[in-house]
C-alpha positions as CSV (number, residue, x, y, z in Angstrom):
1,M,-87.9,-17.6,-22.4
2,D,-84.8,-19.6,-21.2
3,S,-83.9,-16.8,-18.8
4,F,-87.3,-17.0,-17.3
5,F,-87.1,-20.7,-16.7
6,E,-83.5,-20.2,-15.3
7,T,-84.9,-17.6,-12.9
8,L,-87.5,-20.0,-11.7
9,K,-84.8,-22.7,-11.1
10,N,-82.8,-20.2,-9.1
11,L,-85.7,-19.3,-6.9
12,G,-85.9,-22.8,-5.5
13,A,-88.8,-25.2,-4.8
14,G,-89.8,-23.5,-1.5
15,R,-90.1,-20.0,-3.1
16,L,-92.0,-21.4,-6.1
17,A,-94.4,-23.2,-3.8
18,A,-95.0,-20.1,-1.7
19,M,-95.6,-18.0,-4.9
20,A,-98.0,-20.7,-6.3
21,L,-100.0,-20.7,-3.0
22,T,-100.1,-16.9,-2.9
23,F,-101.2,-16.7,-6.5
24,A,-103.9,-19.3,-6.0
25,G,-105.1,-17.5,-2.9
26,L,-105.3,-14.2,-4.8
27,V,-107.3,-15.9,-7.6
28,I,-109.7,-17.4,-5.2
29,F,-110.0,-14.0,-3.3
30,F,-110.8,-12.1,-6.5
31,I,-113.3,-14.7,-7.7
32,F,-115.0,-14.5,-4.3
33,I,-115.2,-10.7,-4.6
34,A,-116.6,-10.9,-8.1
35,V,-119.2,-13.5,-7.1
36,R,-120.0,-11.6,-3.9
37,S,-120.6,-8.3,-5.7
38,N,-122.8,-9.9,-8.4
39,T,-124.8,-12.3,-6.2
40,P,-127.3,-10.7,-3.7
41,G,-127.3,-12.0,-0.1
42,M,-129.7,-14.7,0.7
43,T,-131.6,-14.7,4.0
44,L,-133.6,-17.4,5.7
45,L,-137.3,-16.9,5.0
46,Y,-138.7,-19.9,6.8
47,G,-137.2,-23.0,8.3
48,N,-138.4,-26.3,9.7
49,L,-141.1,-26.5,7.0
50,S,-143.1,-29.6,6.1
51,S,-143.0,-30.9,2.6
52,S,-146.5,-29.6,1.9
53,D,-145.8,-26.1,3.2
54,S,-142.5,-25.9,1.3
55,T,-144.2,-27.0,-1.9
56,E,-146.9,-24.3,-1.6
57,I,-144.4,-21.6,-0.6
58,V,-142.2,-22.4,-3.6
59,A,-145.2,-22.3,-5.9
60,K,-146.3,-18.9,-4.6
61,L,-142.8,-17.5,-4.9
62,D,-142.6,-18.7,-8.5
63,I,-145.9,-16.9,-9.3
64,A,-144.7,-13.7,-7.7
65,K,-141.3,-14.0,-9.5
66,V,-139.3,-13.9,-6.3
67,H,-135.8,-15.4,-6.5
68,Y,-135.3,-18.1,-3.9
69,T,-133.2,-21.1,-3.0
70,L,-134.5,-24.3,-1.4
71,S,-132.3,-26.5,0.8
72,D,-131.6,-30.1,-0.1
73,D,-133.9,-31.5,2.5
74,G,-136.7,-29.1,1.5
75,T,-137.1,-27.6,5.1
76,K,-135.6,-24.2,4.5
77,V,-136.4,-21.5,1.9
78,M,-133.9,-18.7,1.3
79,V,-134.7,-15.4,-0.5
80,Q,-132.8,-12.2,-1.1
81,Q,-132.4,-9.9,1.9
82,K,-134.3,-7.0,0.3
83,E,-137.3,-9.3,-0.6
84,V,-137.8,-10.9,2.8
85,G,-140.6,-8.5,3.9
86,K,-142.3,-8.7,0.5
87,A,-142.2,-12.5,0.5
88,R,-143.5,-12.9,4.1
89,V,-146.4,-10.5,3.5
90,L,-147.3,-12.3,0.2
91,L,-147.2,-15.7,1.9
92,A,-149.1,-14.4,5.0
93,Q,-152.0,-13.3,2.7
94,E,-152.2,-17.0,1.6
95,G,-152.0,-18.3,5.1
96,L,-148.5,-19.9,4.6
97,P,-146.9,-21.6,6.3
98,H,-149.8,-23.4,7.8
99,Q,-149.8,-23.8,11.6
100,G,-149.2,-27.4,12.4
101,S,-152.2,-29.3,13.8
102,V,-152.2,-32.9,15.1
103,G,-155.0,-35.2,13.8
104,Y,-155.6,-38.9,14.0
105,E,-151.9,-39.5,13.2
106,I,-151.3,-39.0,16.9
107,F,-152.4,-42.6,17.4
108,D,-149.8,-43.8,14.9
109,Q,-147.1,-43.2,17.5
110,K,-146.1,-46.0,19.7
111,Q,-147.9,-46.0,23.0
112,T,-146.2,-47.1,26.1
113,F,-147.5,-50.0,28.1
114,G,-148.5,-47.8,31.1
115,T,-150.6,-45.2,29.1
116,T,-153.6,-44.2,31.3
117,S,-157.1,-43.7,30.1
118,F,-156.8,-40.0,30.9
119,V,-154.0,-39.7,28.3
120,Q,-156.0,-41.6,25.8
121,N,-159.0,-39.3,26.3
122,I,-156.7,-36.2,25.9
123,N,-155.3,-37.7,22.7
124,Q,-158.8,-38.3,21.4
125,V,-159.8,-34.7,22.0
126,R,-156.6,-33.4,20.3
127,A,-157.2,-35.6,17.3
128,L,-160.8,-34.4,17.0
129,E,-159.7,-30.8,17.3
130,G,-156.9,-31.2,14.7
131,E,-159.1,-32.9,12.1
132,L,-161.9,-30.3,12.5
133,S,-159.4,-27.5,12.1
134,R,-158.0,-29.0,8.9
135,T,-161.5,-29.5,7.5
136,I,-162.7,-26.0,8.3
137,G,-159.4,-24.6,6.9
138,T,-160.3,-26.0,3.5
139,I,-163.0,-23.4,3.1
140,D,-162.0,-20.8,0.5
141,A,-162.5,-17.7,2.8
142,V,-160.8,-19.3,5.8
143,R,-157.1,-19.0,6.1
144,S,-156.7,-21.0,9.2
145,A,-158.9,-22.4,12.0
146,R,-158.6,-23.6,15.6
147,V,-161.2,-25.7,17.4
148,H,-161.5,-26.2,21.1
149,L,-163.8,-29.0,22.4
150,V,-165.2,-29.4,25.9
151,L,-166.4,-33.0,26.5
152,P,-167.4,-33.3,30.1
153,Q,-167.4,-36.7,31.7
154,R,-170.3,-37.9,33.8
155,E,-169.4,-38.1,37.5
156,L,-169.4,-41.5,39.1
157,F,-172.8,-42.4,40.5
158,G,-174.2,-39.2,39.0
159,K,-177.4,-38.9,37.1
160,D,-176.9,-35.6,35.3
161,S,-174.1,-34.7,32.9
162,S,-173.1,-31.4,31.4
163,P,-173.7,-31.0,27.7
164,A,-170.7,-30.8,25.3
165,S,-169.6,-27.4,23.9
166,A,-167.1,-26.1,21.4
167,S,-165.5,-22.9,20.3
168,V,-164.1,-22.2,16.8
169,F,-161.6,-19.4,15.9
170,L,-161.5,-18.4,12.3
171,N,-158.8,-16.4,10.5
172,F,-160.1,-15.1,7.2
173,R,-158.3,-14.4,3.9
174,N,-158.1,-10.8,2.8
175,S,-160.8,-9.6,5.2
176,A,-163.3,-12.0,3.8
177,I,-166.7,-12.3,5.5
178,L,-168.8,-15.5,5.9
179,G,-172.5,-15.4,5.5
180,S,-175.0,-16.6,8.1
181,E,-175.6,-19.8,6.2
182,Q,-171.9,-20.6,6.1
183,I,-171.6,-19.9,9.8
184,Q,-174.4,-22.3,10.5
185,A,-172.8,-24.8,8.3
186,I,-169.6,-24.7,10.4
187,Q,-171.7,-25.1,13.6
188,H,-173.5,-28.2,12.2
189,L,-170.2,-29.6,10.9
190,V,-168.6,-29.4,14.4
191,A,-171.8,-30.7,16.1
192,A,-172.1,-33.7,13.8
193,S,-168.5,-34.7,14.4
194,V,-168.6,-34.7,18.2
195,P,-170.9,-36.9,20.2
196,R,-173.7,-35.3,22.3
197,L,-172.9,-31.8,20.9
198,K,-175.6,-29.5,19.7
199,A,-175.1,-26.9,17.0
200,S,-176.5,-24.2,19.3
201,N,-173.5,-24.9,21.7
202,V,-170.8,-24.0,19.1
203,A,-169.4,-20.5,19.5
204,I,-167.5,-18.9,16.5
205,I,-165.3,-15.8,16.5
206,D,-163.0,-14.3,13.9
207,Q,-159.5,-12.8,14.0
208,S,-160.9,-9.4,14.9
209,G,-162.7,-10.6,18.0
210,N,-166.1,-10.4,16.3
211,L,-168.7,-12.8,17.6
212,L,-170.1,-14.7,14.7
213,A,-172.1,-17.2,16.7
214,S,-172.8,-16.9,20.4
215,G,-173.0,-20.6,21.1
216,E,-176.1,-20.1,23.3
217,A,-179.2,-22.2,22.8
218,D,-181.6,-19.3,23.3
219,A,-179.7,-16.7,21.4
220,G,-181.8,-16.9,18.2
221,D,-182.2,-13.6,16.3
222,G,-181.6,-11.5,19.4
223,A,-177.9,-11.4,18.8
224,S,-178.3,-8.6,16.3
225,A,-180.0,-6.4,19.0
226,R,-177.0,-6.8,21.3
227,N,-174.7,-5.7,18.5
228,G,-176.5,-2.4,18.0
229,E,-173.5,-0.3,18.6
230,E,-171.4,-2.2,16.1
231,M,-174.2,-1.9,13.5
232,K,-174.3,1.8,14.1
233,Q,-170.6,2.2,13.6
234,K,-170.6,0.2,10.4
235,Y,-173.4,2.2,9.0
236,E,-171.8,5.6,9.9
237,T,-168.4,4.4,8.4
238,R,-170.1,3.3,5.2
239,I,-171.9,6.6,4.7
240,T,-168.7,8.5,5.6
241,R,-166.7,6.7,2.9
242,S,-169.4,7.2,0.3
243,I,-169.4,11.0,0.9
244,E,-165.7,11.3,0.9
245,D,-165.3,9.2,-2.2
246,M,-168.0,11.1,-4.1
247,V,-167.0,14.7,-3.1
248,G,-163.3,13.8,-3.4
249,R,-163.8,13.2,-7.2
250,I,-164.9,16.9,-7.4
251,V,-162.6,18.7,-5.1
252,G,-159.7,16.2,-5.1
253,Y,-158.8,13.3,-2.9
254,G,-157.6,14.3,0.6
255,K,-159.4,17.6,0.4
256,V,-162.7,16.6,2.0
257,R,-163.5,15.2,5.4
258,A,-167.0,13.9,6.5
259,T,-168.5,12.9,9.8
260,V,-171.9,11.1,10.1
261,T,-173.8,10.6,13.3
262,A,-176.8,8.3,13.1
263,D,-179.6,8.0,15.7
264,M,-180.9,4.5,15.3
265,N,-183.6,2.6,17.1
266,F,-182.8,-1.0,18.0
267,D,-186.1,-1.9,19.6
268,I,-187.9,-5.0,18.2
269,V,-191.7,-4.3,18.0
270,N,-194.3,-7.0,17.4
271,R,-197.9,-5.6,16.7
272,N,-201.1,-7.5,15.9
273,S,-204.3,-5.6,14.9
274,E,-207.8,-6.6,13.8
275,S,-210.2,-4.0,12.2
276,Y,-213.8,-4.2,10.9
277,N,-215.4,-2.2,8.2
278,P,-219.2,-1.8,8.7
279,E,-219.6,-0.3,5.2
280,G,-218.3,-3.3,3.5
281,Q,-221.3,-5.7,4.0
282,V,-221.5,-8.8,1.9
283,I,-224.4,-11.3,1.9
284,R,-223.2,-14.6,3.1
285,S,-226.4,-16.7,3.1
286,T,-230.2,-16.3,2.8
287,Q,-232.9,-18.6,4.3
288,T,-236.7,-18.4,3.5
289,T,-239.4,-20.4,5.4
290,N,-243.2,-20.6,4.4
291,E,-245.8,-22.1,6.8
292,E,-249.7,-22.6,6.2
293,N,-252.2,-24.0,8.8
294,V,-256.0,-24.9,8.0
295,D,-258.6,-25.8,10.7
296,N,-261.8,-27.7,9.5
297,S,-263.5,-28.4,12.8
298,S,-267.0,-26.6,13.4
299,S,-268.5,-25.4,16.7
300,G,-272.4,-25.9,16.0
301,A,-274.7,-28.8,17.2
302,A,-275.6,-29.9,13.8
303,S,-272.2,-30.8,13.1
304,A,-272.4,-33.5,15.7
305,A,-275.5,-35.3,14.2
306,A,-275.1,-38.6,12.6
307,G,-276.5,-37.5,9.3
308,N,-274.0,-34.8,9.0
309,N,-271.2,-37.2,9.6
310,L,-272.1,-40.0,7.3
311,P,-270.4,-39.9,4.0
312,G,-272.3,-39.3,0.8
313,L,-275.1,-37.2,2.4
314,P,-275.7,-33.6,1.6
315,G,-275.0,-32.5,5.2
316,A,-271.5,-34.1,5.1
317,K,-270.5,-32.2,1.9
318,A,-271.6,-29.0,3.3
319,A,-269.5,-29.6,6.4
320,E,-266.4,-30.5,4.4
321,S,-266.5,-27.5,2.0
322,T,-266.6,-24.9,4.7
323,P,-263.3,-24.7,6.7
324,A,-263.3,-23.3,10.2
325,S,-259.8,-21.4,10.1
326,K,-256.8,-20.9,7.9
327,N,-253.2,-19.4,8.8
328,N,-250.2,-18.5,6.5
329,R,-246.7,-17.5,7.8
330,T,-243.6,-16.6,5.7
331,E,-240.1,-16.2,7.3
332,E,-236.9,-15.0,5.5
333,V,-233.4,-14.9,7.2
334,T,-230.4,-13.1,5.5
335,N,-226.8,-13.4,6.9
336,Y,-224.3,-10.6,6.1
337,E,-220.4,-10.9,6.4
338,I,-218.7,-7.6,7.6
339,S,-215.1,-7.1,6.1
340,K,-212.3,-7.6,8.7
341,T,-208.6,-6.9,8.5
342,I,-206.0,-8.7,10.6
343,E,-202.5,-7.1,10.6
344,S,-199.3,-8.6,12.2
345,M,-196.2,-6.4,12.0
346,V,-192.6,-7.1,13.2
347,R,-190.2,-4.1,13.0
348,S,-186.6,-5.1,12.9
349,S,-183.9,-3.3,14.8
350,G,-181.7,-0.6,13.3
351,Q,-184.4,1.9,12.2
352,I,-182.8,5.3,11.5
353,Q,-184.5,8.1,13.4
354,K,-182.2,11.0,12.7
355,L,-179.0,11.7,10.7
356,S,-176.5,14.5,11.3
357,V,-173.9,15.0,8.5
358,A,-171.0,17.4,8.6
359,V,-168.8,17.9,5.5
360,L,-165.6,19.9,5.5
361,V,-164.2,20.9,2.1
362,D,-160.8,22.5,1.3
363,G,-160.5,25.4,-1.1
364,R,-158.4,25.9,-4.2
365,Y,-154.7,26.7,-4.4
366,E,-153.7,29.0,-7.3
367,T,-150.4,30.5,-8.3
368,D,-149.9,34.0,-6.8
369,T,-149.2,36.1,-9.9
370,T,-148.5,39.2,-7.7
371,A,-145.5,37.5,-6.0
372,T,-142.0,38.7,-7.0
373,P,-138.9,36.5,-6.8
374,P,-136.3,37.4,-4.1
375,K,-132.9,38.6,-5.0
376,D,-131.2,35.3,-4.2
377,A,-133.8,33.2,-5.9
378,P,-132.6,30.3,-8.0
379,K,-133.2,29.9,-11.7
380,D,-136.0,27.4,-11.2
381,W,-137.9,29.6,-8.7
382,Q,-141.6,29.3,-8.8
383,A,-144.2,31.6,-7.5
384,P,-146.0,30.4,-4.3
385,K,-149.6,29.4,-4.3
386,K,-152.4,31.2,-2.4
387,Y,-155.6,29.9,-0.9
388,V,-158.8,30.7,-2.8
389,P,-162.2,29.8,-1.1
390,R,-164.9,28.1,-3.1
391,D,-168.0,30.0,-4.0
392,Q,-171.4,29.3,-2.5
393,A,-172.9,27.9,-5.7
394,E,-170.4,25.1,-5.7
395,L,-171.1,24.4,-2.0
396,D,-174.8,24.2,-2.7
397,K,-174.3,21.6,-5.4
398,I,-172.1,19.6,-3.1
399,S,-174.9,19.8,-0.5
400,S,-177.5,18.5,-2.9
401,L,-175.3,15.5,-3.9
402,V,-174.7,14.7,-0.2
403,K,-178.4,14.8,0.6
404,S,-179.2,12.4,-2.2
405,A,-176.4,10.1,-1.2
406,V,-177.3,9.7,2.5
407,G,-181.1,9.7,2.1
408,Y,-181.7,13.1,3.7
409,D,-185.2,13.4,5.2
410,E,-186.1,16.8,6.6
411,S,-189.3,15.5,8.2
412,R,-187.4,13.3,10.7
413,G,-185.1,16.1,11.7
414,D,-182.0,15.4,9.6
415,T,-179.3,18.0,9.5
416,L,-176.5,18.7,6.9
417,Q,-173.7,21.2,7.0
418,V,-171.1,21.8,4.2
419,V,-168.4,24.1,5.3
420,N,-165.4,25.4,3.2
421,M,-162.3,26.0,5.2
422,Q,-158.5,25.9,4.6
423,F,-156.9,22.6,5.7
424,A,-153.8,22.8,7.8
425,E,-150.5,21.7,6.1
426,E,-149.6,18.2,7.2
427,M,-146.2,18.0,8.8
428,L,-144.4,14.7,9.2
429,P,-143.3,14.0,12.8
430,Y,-139.6,14.0,13.6
431,S,-139.8,10.3,14.4
432,A,-141.1,9.5,11.0
433,L,-138.2,11.3,9.4
434,N,-135.6,9.4,11.4
435,E,-136.7,5.8,11.3
436,D,-134.4,3.0,12.1
437,S,-134.6,1.7,8.6
438,T,-132.9,4.8,7.1
439,I,-129.5,6.3,7.5
440,M,-129.1,10.0,6.5
441,G,-132.2,9.6,4.3
442,F,-131.0,6.4,2.6
443,Q,-132.2,2.9,3.2
444,K,-130.1,1.0,5.7
445,A,-129.7,-1.9,3.3
446,D,-128.4,0.3,0.5
447,V,-125.9,2.0,2.8
448,L,-124.6,-1.3,4.0
449,G,-124.3,-2.5,0.4
450,V,-122.2,0.5,-0.6
451,A,-120.0,0.2,2.6
452,E,-119.4,-3.5,1.7
453,T,-118.4,-2.6,-1.8
454,I,-116.0,0.1,-0.6
455,A,-114.4,-2.2,1.9
456,L,-113.9,-4.9,-0.7
457,S,-112.4,-2.3,-3.1
458,I,-109.9,-1.1,-0.4
459,I,-108.9,-4.7,0.3
460,A,-108.3,-5.3,-3.4
461,V,-106.1,-2.2,-3.7
462,L,-104.1,-3.2,-0.6
463,V,-103.5,-6.6,-2.0
464,I,-102.3,-5.2,-5.3
465,L,-99.9,-2.7,-3.6
466,L,-98.6,-4.9,-0.9
467,V,-98.6,-8.3,-2.5
468,L,-98.7,-8.2,-6.3
469,K,-96.4,-5.3,-6.8
470,P,-93.5,-6.6,-4.6
471,L,-93.9,-10.0,-6.2
472,A,-93.7,-8.6,-9.7
473,A,-90.6,-6.5,-8.7
474,H,-88.9,-9.6,-7.2
475,I,-89.6,-11.6,-10.4
476,A,-88.2,-8.8,-12.6
477,L,-85.0,-8.5,-10.5
478,S,-84.5,-12.3,-10.6
479,S,-84.8,-12.2,-14.4
480,S,-82.2,-9.4,-14.7
481,R,-79.6,-11.5,-12.9
482,S,-79.8,-14.4,-15.4
483,P,-76.7,-14.9,-17.7
484,S,-76.9,-13.4,-21.2
485,A,-76.2,-15.2,-24.5
486,P,-72.6,-15.3,-25.8
487,G,-71.4,-12.2,-27.6
488,G,-74.1,-9.9,-26.0
489,A,-73.5,-6.9,-23.9
490,L,-73.2,-7.0,-20.2
491,T,-76.3,-6.3,-18.2
492,G,-76.5,-4.3,-15.0
493,G,-76.6,-7.5,-12.9
494,E,-73.6,-8.9,-14.7
495,T,-71.6,-5.7,-14.3
496,A,-72.4,-5.6,-10.6
497,L,-71.4,-9.3,-10.2
498,L,-68.2,-8.6,-12.1
499,A,-67.4,-5.5,-10.1
500,G,-68.1,-7.2,-6.7
501,G,-66.0,-10.3,-7.6
502,G,-63.1,-8.2,-8.9
503,R,-62.8,-6.4,-5.6
504,Q,-62.6,-9.6,-3.7
505,G,-59.9,-11.3,-5.8
506,K,-57.1,-10.8,-8.3
507,L,-57.9,-11.2,-12.0
508,A,-55.3,-12.4,-14.6
509,P,-55.5,-12.2,-18.4
510,P,-58.2,-14.6,-19.2
511,Q,-57.4,-15.2,-22.9
512,N,-55.3,-18.3,-22.4
513,A,-56.3,-19.2,-18.9
514,G,-57.9,-22.5,-18.2
515,P,-59.8,-23.8,-15.2
516,S,-56.6,-25.3,-13.6
517,E,-54.5,-22.1,-14.2
518,L,-57.4,-20.0,-12.8
519,D,-57.5,-22.0,-9.6
520,A,-53.7,-21.7,-9.3
521,M,-53.7,-17.9,-9.7
522,I,-56.4,-17.4,-7.1
523,D,-55.3,-17.8,-3.5
524,M,-58.5,-18.7,-1.7
525,S,-56.9,-18.0,1.7
526,Q,-56.4,-14.3,0.8
527,V,-60.0,-13.6,-0.5
528,E,-61.9,-11.5,1.9
529,G,-65.0,-13.5,3.0
530,K,-66.0,-16.8,1.8
531,V,-66.7,-16.8,-1.9
532,K,-68.4,-19.9,-3.3
533,A,-66.9,-21.8,-6.3
534,S,-70.0,-21.2,-8.3
535,S,-69.5,-17.4,-8.1
536,V,-65.9,-17.7,-9.2
537,Q,-67.0,-19.9,-12.1
538,K,-69.6,-17.2,-13.1
539,I,-66.9,-14.5,-13.1
540,S,-64.7,-16.7,-15.2
541,E,-67.4,-17.2,-17.8
542,L,-68.1,-13.4,-17.9
543,V,-64.4,-12.6,-18.4
544,T,-64.1,-15.2,-21.2
545,N,-67.2,-14.1,-23.0
546,H,-66.7,-10.3,-22.6
547,P,-63.0,-9.4,-22.7
548,G,-63.6,-5.8,-23.7
549,E,-66.0,-5.0,-20.9
550,T,-63.6,-6.7,-18.5
551,V,-60.7,-4.4,-19.6
552,A,-63.0,-1.4,-19.1
553,V,-63.8,-2.5,-15.6
554,I,-60.1,-3.0,-14.7
555,R,-59.3,0.5,-16.0
556,S,-62.1,1.9,-13.9
557,W,-60.5,0.2,-10.8
558,M,-57.1,1.7,-11.7
559,S,-58.5,5.2,-12.1
560,Q,-60.3,4.9,-8.7
561,E,-57.1,3.8,-7.0
562,S,-55.0,6.7,-8.5
């Protein structure tokens, strides 16, 4: 242990400082390599985020168990390089980060003294658009929204002014669809927030360019008639998917293809009819009238006599008891109600007139038992598979299922064809096999990771061979040159020192020699080269401590000279 400290003293302060710096650098380097190899690289996911966006993003990443780091100011989110795509897709489904919109906080900014009324009007429109976008964006099915307002100003000295209008762009979450009531609610929300704006003047479209509300006052229900082609495509697509899903469960997914062509009538027909049934008579009312007339006047002369006209006389009674004429009339009126039918029919657009369905089904693939392995076949060789067509009975069953699924009606001219043919083998294009994201069939990120590990390993080996090994050899050589304890044997370094010093000067018997006598016996002027006093002192100590080895060295000199 003393020799080690002596060696450190002999190296000097400069060498010790250099060795300490080199050792510290190597320790830091190896710590960096260990941390670098164990810690995955972090890449910027999003930057310049608001506090609300960063909070929502961090919450979603915690739920998805994605490792991340957040900057001190909360404006940057870092994730592992291999999870950047996954994290961005996950956050895009949730509409994060939100697109910034300016609301009424625009008026919180200090306005200059020379701000014109035009700038104030523009800021007012921007504030209205931003607030409406935020409000519409709070709907569950809406990921983000943008609102554009047109508020025309009345011309000076003009009587008429153009009505206000608005357009709304909606970006839905996970292909969600809003109902007609929700679309009307958005129209009325925008109309109620803007002065002189009617709900019928608000147009709404989605991220696919589909017109949800035309924004025309006279549009009404006629918008569905103008979208006849779109309705037809949706109907054909729905029927096609139903057929492929149902038949695919029988023959296997990917082994069936269906095509549906629908002939649809989009005419809107209004028909009113009124019919009478003469057989269905019902008495509505009955009216009976009875009339009786009596005439007592006589045509003879006796009737005009005074005796016949005086009351109480026999002639007067005879005249009263015999009427001259009497009439009776009876009238009956009966009113009948004939049954009547009034029919009003409105036929909506999209009536199916004819369906044409074509279904292509692949056959079976069975192992060819007649195949024989080639001579150079490997041990795990398997017999190839051959194509086997399906029988007609199975195709008839598939046809019956398809007819029931599509609502087949032979009376309107529907046609159905189910054909069994072999599918062509799908070959991947060359471009798909050589994508930019792969290198020799491996992912580019994996290849770069392996290359980085190899490079760091090579650097570590070079440091060990070129730095650590020479440093260790230098320390070992310095330790071998340190003086041994009294009474011990000479080491190789001591023998070399003694041999080198003996050739440069004359040695006298050291038993009774002191320091003053040694100086007197050595003529410093005759020594070849310049030998330091410290070296002479070391030789003197060696000769004093090891007289036997010294005599052996002198004998070897004598034998060499002879």
